LUMSE-313212 format. One line per 8 residues: number of its first residue (from 1); for each residue x, y, z of N, C-alpha, C. Coordinates in steps of 0.2 Angstrom, whole numbers, plus 5000, padded with zeros to 4 digits. Last residue first. Layout:
<rs>
NUM) X:Y:Z:X:Y:Z:X:Y:Z ~ ...
</rs>
This chain:
<rs>
87) 5625:5534:5260:5618:5537:5262:5615:5540:5255 ~ 5637:5531:5256:5632:5526:5257:5625:5528:5258 ~ 5644:5543:5257:5642:5541:5250:5637:5535:5251 ~ 5649:5543:5270:5643:5547:5268:5640:5545:5261 ~ 5660:5534:5268:5655:5533:5273:5648:5537:5271 ~ 5668:5541:5259:5666:5534:5257:5660:5533:5262 ~ 5672:5552:5267:5668:5553:5260:5665:5546:5258 ~ 5679:5546:5277:5673:5550:5278:5668:5550:5272
79) 5689:5540:5270:5684:5536:5274:5678:5540:5275 ~ 5696:5552:5266:5693:5546:5261:5688:5542:5264 ~ 5699:5558:5278:5695:5561:5273:5692:5556:5268 ~ 5707:5547:5284:5701:5550:5287:5696:5553:5282 ~ 5719:5542:5280:5713:5539:5278:5707:5542:5280 ~ 5729:5551:5283:5730:5548:5277:5723:5545:5275 ~ 5724:5567:5289:5726:5560:5291:5725:5556:5284 ~ 5720:5580:5286:5726:5577:5283:5728:5570:5285
71) 5710:5583:5294:5708:5582:5287:5714:5579:5283 ~ 5716:5585:5306:5712:5579:5305:5711:5578:5298 ~ 5723:5596:5310:5725:5593:5304:5722:5586:5303 ~ 5726:5611:5318:5721:5605:5318:5722:5603:5311 ~ 5741:5618:5323:5736:5618:5318:5732:5611:5318 ~ 5752:5618:5331:5745:5619:5334:5740:5619:5329 ~ 5763:5618:5323:5762:5612:5327:5755:5612:5330 ~ 5761:5624:5306:5762:5625:5313:5760:5619:5317
63) 5770:5615:5293:5764:5617:5296:5765:5619:5303 ~ 5781:5608:5289:5780:5615:5287:5774:5618:5290 ~ 5785:5595:5290:5785:5599:5296:5784:5606:5294 ~ 5783:5586:5280:5790:5590:5280:5790:5594:5286 ~ 5770:5583:5282:5775:5578:5283:5782:5581:5283 ~ 5764:5595:5278:5764:5592:5285:5769:5587:5286 ~ 5767:5594:5264:5769:5599:5268:5769:5598:5275 ~ 5759:5583:5261:5766:5582:5260:5770:5588:5264
55) 5746:5588:5263:5749:5582:5267:5756:5582:5267 ~ 5746:5598:5253:5745:5600:5261:5748:5594:5265 ~ 5747:5590:5242:5752:5595:5243:5752:5597:5251 ~ 5735:5582:5243:5742:5579:5243:5747:5584:5245 ~ 5725:5592:5242:5726:5588:5249:5733:5585:5249 ~ 5727:5597:5229:5729:5601:5235:5730:5597:5242 ~ 5722:5588:5221:5729:5587:5222:5731:5592:5228 ~ 5708:5587:5219:5712:5592:5216:5720:5591:5216
47) 5702:5578:5227:5703:5576:5220:5708:5581:5217 ~ 5700:5584:5240:5704:5578:5239:5706:5576:5232 ~ 5693:5596:5236:5700:5596:5239:5704:5590:5239 ~ 5681:5590:5231:5686:5594:5227:5693:5594:5230 ~ 5677:5585:5244:5678:5580:5238:5683:5584:5233 ~ 5675:5596:5251:5680:5591:5253:5682:5586:5247 ~ 5665:5602:5243:5671:5606:5244:5677:5601:5247 ~ 5654:5593:5245:5657:5595:5238:5664:5598:5239
39) 5652:5595:5259:5654:5588:5256:5657:5589:5249 ~ 5648:5608:5259:5654:5606:5263:5657:5600:5260 ~ 5636:5607:5252:5642:5611:5249:5648:5610:5253 ~ 5629:5598:5260:5631:5596:5253:5636:5601:5251 ~ 5623:5599:5272:5630:5600:5272:5633:5599:5265 ~ 5610:5595:5271:5611:5602:5272:5619:5604:5272 ~ 5612:5581:5270:5610:5585:5264:5611:5593:5265 ~ 5616:5579:5283:5621:5578:5278:5619:5582:5272
31) 5603:5582:5289:5609:5586:5291:5615:5585:5286 ~ 5596:5571:5284:5594:5578:5282:5600:5583:5284 ~ 5602:5560:5289:5602:5561:5282:5601:5568:5280 ~ 5599:5562:5303:5606:5563:5301:5607:5564:5293 ~ 5585:5560:5302:5588:5567:5304:5595:5568:5302 ~ 5585:5547:5298:5582:5552:5294:5585:5559:5296 ~ 5591:5541:5309:5595:5541:5303:5592:5546:5298 ~ 5582:5543:5319:5588:5547:5320:5592:5546:5313
23) 5572:5535:5314:5570:5542:5314:5577:5546:5315 ~ 5578:5523:5316:5576:5525:5309:5575:5532:5309 ~ 5579:5522:5330:5585:5522:5326:5584:5525:5318 ~ 5566:5522:5333:5570:5527:5335:5576:5528:5331 ~ 5562:5510:5327:5559:5516:5325:5563:5522:5327 ~ 5570:5501:5334:5571:5501:5327:5568:5508:5325 ~ 5563:5502:5347:5571:5503:5346:5572:5505:5339 ~ 5550:5499:5344:5552:5505:5346:5559:5507:5346
15) 5552:5485:5340:5549:5490:5335:5551:5497:5337 ~ 5556:5480:5352:5560:5479:5346:5558:5485:5341 ~ 5544:5482:5360:5551:5485:5362:5556:5485:5356 ~ 5535:5474:5352:5534:5481:5353:5541:5485:5355 ~ 5540:5461:5354:5540:5464:5347:5539:5472:5348 ~ 5537:5460:5368:5544:5460:5365:5545:5463:5358 ~ 5523:5461:5367:5527:5466:5371:5535:5466:5369 ~ 5521:5450:5360:5519:5456:5357:5523:5462:5361
7) 5525:5439:5368:5528:5440:5362:5527:5447:5359 ~ 5517:5441:5379:5524:5442:5380:5528:5443:5373 ~ 5505:5438:5373:5506:5445:5376:5513:5446:5377 ~ 5507:5425:5370:5506:5430:5364:5507:5437:5367 ~ 5509:5419:5382:5515:5419:5377:5513:5424:5372 ~ 5496:5420:5387:5502:5424:5390:5508:5424:5386 ~ 5489:5412:5379:5487:5419:5379:5493:5423:5382
</rs>
């Protein structure tokens, strides 16, 4: 009897952890869906050739030093779009 109770408690803890993670995933999916216009804009930016032009301008030092440029990292935009495509 004690083994059964111990097993059920263990499974309940596992269930609760997975349930919380699944709930968080659903909330994250909803947030991504709400950002669909931003995602489309980023996809178009990457595919249009403008990203490459901006990247090359950065490489030539033509952009202000204080400009945030995470989007121009060689892999960050591609990896982000690939990552969210899994959802």
